[in-house]
C-alpha positions in Angstrom: -0.2 -0.1 -0.5 0.6 3.3 -0.8 2.0 5.2 2.1 -0.9 8.0 2.7 0.0 11.6 2.7 -0.1 12.2 6.8 0.9 15.6 7.7 -0.9 15.6 11.6 -1.4 13.2 13.6 -3.4 13.4 17.5 -3.2 11.3 19.9 -5.1 11.0 23.3 -3.2 9.9 26.0 -4.6 7.6 28.9 -5.8 3.8 27.2 -4.3 5.3 23.9 -0.7 6.3 23.1 0.4 5.6 27.3 0.8 2.0 28.7 -1.1 0.6 31.5 1.3 1.3 33.7 1.2 5.1 32.3 4.5 5.3 30.9 5.2 6.9 26.9 5.9 3.2 24.9 9.7 3.8 24.3 9.5 3.2 20.7 7.6 6.3 20.7 10.9 8.6 21.2 12.6 7.7 18.0 9.2 7.6 16.2 9.2 11.0 16.7 12.4 12.3 15.4 11.4 10.7 11.8 8.1 12.7 12.1 9.9 15.5 12.4 12.4 15.3 9.8 9.2 13.9 7.2 7.8 17.5 8.3 4.3 15.9 9.9 3.2 17.4 13.5 2.5 15.1 16.2 -0.2 15.8 19.0 -1.2 15.0 22.1 -4.9 15.7 22.3 -6.3 15.3 26.3 -8.0 16.1 29.7 -5.2 16.7 30.9 -3.3 20.1 31.3 -0.8 22.1 28.9 1.7 22.4 31.7 1.6 18.5 32.7 1.3 17.2 29.0 5.1 19.7 28.0 7.2 17.8 31.1 5.8 14.0 29.6 7.4 15.6 26.1 10.0 17.8 28.0 12.8 16.0 26.7 11.7 16.0 22.5 13.9 17.9 20.5 11.7 20.5 18.5 8.1 21.6 19.0 4.8 19.7 19.5 1.4 20.9 19.6 -0.5 20.4 22.2 -4.2 20.1 22.2 -5.2 20.5 26.1 -8.0 20.3 28.4 -10.1 17.9 26.2 -9.8 20.7 23.5 -10.1 23.7 25.8 -6.6 25.1 25.3 -4.7 24.9 21.9 -0.7 25.7 21.4 2.0 25.0 18.9 5.2 25.7 20.9 4.4 28.3 22.7 1.8 29.9 20.9 -1.4 30.1 21.3 -3.6 28.3 19.2 -7.2 28.6 20.8 -8.9 28.5 23.7 -12.1 28.7 25.6 -13.1 29.6 29.2 -16.1 28.9 30.9 -18.2 31.6 32.0 -17.3 32.5 36.0 -21.1 32.1 36.7 -21.2 28.6 35.1 -17.8 27.7 36.7 -19.7 28.9 40.3 -22.5 27.0 39.8 -21.0 23.0 39.4 -18.9 23.6 42.3 -21.6 24.8 44.5 -23.7 22.6 43.4 -21.1 19.7 43.8 -20.3 20.2 47.5 -24.2 20.0 48.4 -24.2 16.9 46.5 -21.5 15.6 48.1 -22.4 17.1 51.9 -26.2 15.1 51.7 -24.2 12.3 50.1 -25.5 11.5 47.0 -22.2 11.7 45.6 -18.3 11.0 46.8 -16.5 13.0 44.3 -14.1 15.8 44.5 -13.7 18.6 41.9 -10.7 20.0 39.6 -11.0 24.1 38.5 -8.6 24.0 35.8 -7.6 27.3 34.9 -4.7 28.6 32.2 -2.1 29.2 35.3 -2.7 26.0 37.4 -5.7 23.9 38.1 -7.0 24.5 41.6 -8.4 22.2 44.2 -9.8 22.8 47.6 -10.2 18.5 48.4 -7.7 17.1 49.7 -8.5 13.3 50.7 -5.6 11.2 50.0 -7.7 9.6 47.5 -8.3 12.1 45.8 -5.7 14.3 46.0 -3.1 11.3 44.3 -5.5 11.0 41.4 -5.1 14.5 40.6 -1.9 14.7 40.8 -1.1 12.0 38.2 -2.4 14.7 35.5 -2.4 17.9 36.5 1.4 19.4 36.8 0.3 22.9 38.2 -1.5 22.7 40.8 -2.6 24.7 43.8 -4.5 23.8 47.1 -6.7 26.8 48.0 -9.3 27.5 50.2 -12.1 28.8 48.4 -12.5 27.4 44.7 -15.0 30.1 44.3 -12.4 33.0 45.0 -9.9 31.4 42.1 -8.6 33.8 39.6 -8.1 32.8 36.8 -9.8 32.3 33.0 -11.7 28.4 34.1 -11.3 26.3 30.8 -12.7 23.4 32.2 -14.1 21.6 35.7 -13.2 17.8 36.4 -15.0 16.1 38.9 -13.3 12.8 40.1 -16.4 10.3 41.3 -15.0 7.5 43.3 -18.3 5.4 43.1 -18.4 6.0 38.4 -18.7 9.3 36.2 -20.5 7.3 34.1 -23.1 6.1 36.4 -23.4 8.6 39.0 -21.5 12.4 38.3 -23.3 12.3 34.8 -26.7 11.9 35.5 -25.8 13.9 38.5 -26.0 17.1 36.1 -26.9 16.4 33.0 -28.8 19.3 33.0 -26.1 20.7 32.6 -25.6 19.3 28.8 -28.3 21.7 27.4 -25.9 24.7 27.3 -22.1 22.9 27.7 -20.7 19.7 27.1 -20.8 18.0 30.2 -17.9 14.4 28.7 -17.6 10.8 30.1 -14.1 11.1 30.2 -13.0 8.0 31.9 -14.2 6.0 34.6 -14.1 8.1 37.3 -14.0 11.3 35.5 -16.5 13.9 33.9 -15.7 17.1 32.5 -17.5 20.1 31.7 -16.6 23.0 29.2 -18.3 24.8 26.7 -20.7 24.1 24.3 -18.2 25.2 21.4 -15.6 23.3 23.2 -14.0 19.4 21.9 -11.5 17.6 21.0 -12.7 17.5 17.0 -12.6 21.2 17.6 -9.8 21.5 18.7 -8.2 19.4 16.3 -9.7 21.9 13.4 -8.7 24.4 14.6 -5.0 22.7 14.7 -5.7 22.2 11.0 -6.1 25.3 10.0 -3.3 26.5 11.9 -0.6 24.1 9.8 -3.2 24.0 6.5 -3.9 20.4 6.6 -6.8 18.7 6.0 -9.0 16.1 7.3 -7.6 13.6 4.5 -4.4 14.3 5.9 -4.6 14.2 9.9 -4.5 11.1 11.3 -6.1 10.4 14.9 -6.3 7.7 18.2 -8.9 7.6 20.8 -10.5 5.0 22.9 -12.5 7.2 25.3 -15.8 9.1 24.9 -14.5 12.6 24.7 -12.5 11.0 21.9 -15.6 11.1 19.5 -14.7 14.3 18.2 -11.4 14.1 17.7 -11.5 11.1 15.4 -14.6 12.2 13.1 -12.1 15.2 12.5 -9.9 12.7 10.5 -10.3 10.8 7.7 -7.7 8.3 9.0 -9.3 7.5 12.3 -8.8 4.8 14.8 -10.1 3.1 17.7 -8.1 1.5 20.2 -8.9 -2.7 20.5 -10.0 -2.3 23.6 -12.2 1.2 23.2 -16.0 2.4 24.5 -18.0 1.0 21.8 -19.6 3.8 20.9 -15.8 5.4 19.9 -15.1 1.8 18.1 -18.4 2.3 16.6 -17.7 5.9 15.0 -14.0 5.1 13.9 -13.0 4.0 10.5 -9.6 1.6 11.5 -9.0 -0.2 14.4 -5.5 -0.4 16.2 -3.8 -3.1 18.6 -4.3 -2.3 22.2 -2.2 0.5 24.2 -0.8 -2.6 26.0 1.1 -4.1 23.2 1.6 -0.2 21.6 -0.5 -0.1 19.1 0.0 3.9 18.3 3.4 3.1 17.0 2.4 0.1 15.1 -0.1 2.2 13.2 2.0 5.0 12.8 4.9 2.9 11.8 2.5 0.9 9.4 1.4 4.5 8.3 5.1 6.3 7.8 5.4 2.9 4.6 9.0 2.6 5.6 
């Protein structure tokens, strides 16, 4: 098969690129060098904050593109491509409602307020803090989330009992005006209605002068659906959520088998 004219590769992190232990597959590093030599842009696309993604890829020579906060913040090198901040009143309403739901025992959950400068929490339960620290390299503990002074890109609720079954239904009405996305087994993210990884990828495509036909994308969970729809070369991981598998044109081996690396090698056609 003749190698397709791929100019941009966007890759979800957890459950897609990362190994089950959370590590980046060693085979990615030489592959990134080959992509750079061939003028192919590589964009981690994640619910993680920008600082966390930049830290994970800090040793890479040359600039990468980043789709952070589920698409609310897109950066190329050191330059912002796009951002989409939440209204302060909406952010406050989610924080306040969650406090009530936790206080009355309806939910067992904590919330991260994700700003441009940092992420913020007021709940320091060890289990919650350990989960948050996996994803937020810049993190501040504050006494009152309602007093945070930052551009808020995303709100992320960690539900100890499962986000899809508990937090998502509890905030179902918010989906009428905002993105309410189950982004992992325990996480539910809130963003503006105009925010998702697909919008972010299209913004990046426009900035690079790249078409959907020149784009490959990889994902495994519900917050990757729009990302895959923005790329003609769309891949769901072998153990992807059924809805993601249905949306993708192709399948990739699982993240445990470094499936992203395998498919990119095939696309390069060397």
